[in-house]
Steps between C-alpha positions, in 0.01 A plus 500: 500500500756676720523871443780682327527829684696813404543779750634857465710698745369820657653797314712719725263797477203306643412412858377156597160455663463547874179293495554184294741233396417254223622157390419292195554145619811560713649778288483853637330761282603861579215734588537867405331785681333730248504872579284560812288319754196617301618284212603130499794265503580261219690174452608391150632167367458274198424131498368194320348190650323494834613691809382566856502863607565587863438859612626584846339813649641722770210406731265207558250463217140547603349576157618473145378511140667396173378698205375467234239308698390345172816281507362333816846446645470335837763579763598346830596712801728392784600784731644773280544278193264472202560222249335414168586328174559635149508294182520788248597863465280717719496860607344522847411757759522361856340687785596391855337656807515880465853501355577653162433262213764265356500474122638163401634481144551138390613542140558231240862425435659706222488305176825512300687752714783641290865436580694791646766481228522403135399626159224751508533558877579852622586474869468842657763432768754273330482674164401859587621546860164603641512554876297221666534637852256791465778750573543675164270546202482210258280668238774557238638147528158334464398729216827420321415129526153561359638705212761235418243220498275703274783591263591131465144424388388376839621340820454453873604766746581304815452671837637280782410502866575837660373857526538726197420871536343640187354805340316462167550194281378459142438144380552432130385252238583129526652541848416285803564653842557208740493570872638213706318428823642739764582765241350848556494793257443777755407858410743749653405748775542816291272652237804645325581147381190489277350663196173682560250329271172640638334708768218345704256785551298337778813450713686806370817289452732440209553139399702263286473175305754301701539211257344550158516336162637689206204622288415277203710215642407132491575166667608618846489274807548565871526171692650322797425512871661830586347834599455842343468744790382854432584631847177687456381571852836652590518710182148626548556598860853640471543618142141566392575288198313200357548231240328248280701191575486305173369660185469283187451803277399476137639150477383160371551140610601599853521239780549539873526171693573423859645816649392712797409859419524687829423844640439723199417857593208508261340245266750220481474273194326682215510345149422808292404525133640150457380172357547130560603534863533205745525543876529181701622391846533869584485632854399863532585615857385856559435706810160471665543863613616709203209626283505453119737206504318262264686170458410404139332735253452391143490822300392544139632155411378199308528122536620493862499197729558527877514157667597349839570835659454661842471877534476696826456876506320779677345602162374274224714184461352390164344748260471616141520858381494716185600865508534792262811700423406773749502261799791586729690173495428440128634827359841356407397153393612430143244444228130583505228396741376146441203288589535210743388158377525130582642513852465203735584474870494135611596333830570832671491589871412858601540676834424870511338789682330597174357301203643150449410436134403814310437639156561880493492772627646621171298398194624767263535237225287185482565204729375170355516131582642521854468191719579430865479125559586232755615758747480597867444812714652494844406850610359804316262789521344386173568153368381535140466837325441677175546867582453715189604841621734659245434492126214453247585159358333165565587225741364189327497125554637487852499164685543411866489119529594248771594765761513430876457809720608474864496840673347826386598723790675823395302823477652685205205513252351203685473254652290307251576196286397634158521842330378555143490876463513779247600803704483853367831671575542790258712300253215333315305180544420200282315169496569167664361200308495122521614410851501139621535397863511124526571259786586766754533386864434801727607403852476864615268747321627813679315730733331703220278392211687447174415737214418486129462858392490662161509874432291668233506461211701178536380165621666205661336232289522132429589398857468127569528333839551125487559293816565764762537336846454732793632458855553125498177407319515200274206639300570771247334836556183562297447873552698818537375522857656164582827629357468823702521717187336838449429590139388831343272543199796537260590130508365221282540150637537214251429212738530355847545124508 
């Protein structure tokens, strides 16, 4: 059926791409240049039906790839134009010649978008006079709308198209923050506009929780097709200040759906000591240059689902962590340290210079029942990892299933496709038990042998390999040698099949 296509204007603070233009059918899709030439450009729209994508490059196209390769999307090249068809929401990474990559975000249409006026709607411009031009701070106006919606027992805080400069915002129970496509909540340029919530010892920088939930809150939603921009690379370089972008903190029944989380100065989206969290249709766009800029970290939380999400970052894009109260960033978190349990990452795309899908490094409290399924690695130094480095608790029942690995090329702690390791670090060590790797397609195994390595007195035990396909083979590997894995004596395999 003919496509319904929704496009979004380029916010005034962003530059358009010098390398690409994009159309869906005959409708132009703006392409935004992200940070530096060492990063990527991205184009974002929403649609339903079937559409033909046309990418026009700045030079004749000699080579191209459309990732994830597992989607098997076939393109056609004529001169400097690449065309292909889409019938459903896809997040794609397109590489043309030696140009920087183009990230194409074809979202599903927003279901039941709220009206901009009416009962239960708190419009931050019409009702609270927030500046939508990015000239003056809008923090107080937006926070007033959040407070009013909460006081009324719940409501929708409506952020229309425009640029809104913010410091810290605190989300409260029963409030939905709706960001219209083209809306940007943009962190200001000055550290004086923020509270100092932690100090990151490894970077020797103070930091803040840019947008957090009120502790012990419930039923909070962030949705829409807008952007939350942490202005992180600029703040790091010019103010020596960092932020966690979105911090669902000691909350329950939290949902984030559809937005772009962009350029946090540190770990970006970090559900922390929370439960029943849903993250879907989320785009985590981080720098490929700035160290320690994880895109999504699930921290000491339970019953978390991450689905249909792309995350790009120099450091780990998808990981789980548990810390103790002495850990630098955790010192001011409310409540007590918690275990992590029942966390699923499904239909996720990872691009990183570090580990794509990872449990650890922190295992101060137990991590149990963590699954990475039906997902894709574009580039990494390690594709799949359990790295038990800090803490004495157990990582147990970890699953990697239906994963397609394209390029293992970066050298930080790699490059190899698999790391299962207990590493002595001076902060204690603990066991790793019951690990399943099933239906893994390893297109690139990395230059170095992968490792499974315990450290006395703890074992990595109960490891099962089931249907591991190496380097284009249609026959599953039958030995560790065929999988290019080195194992030490402190590992107990369950099975290879």
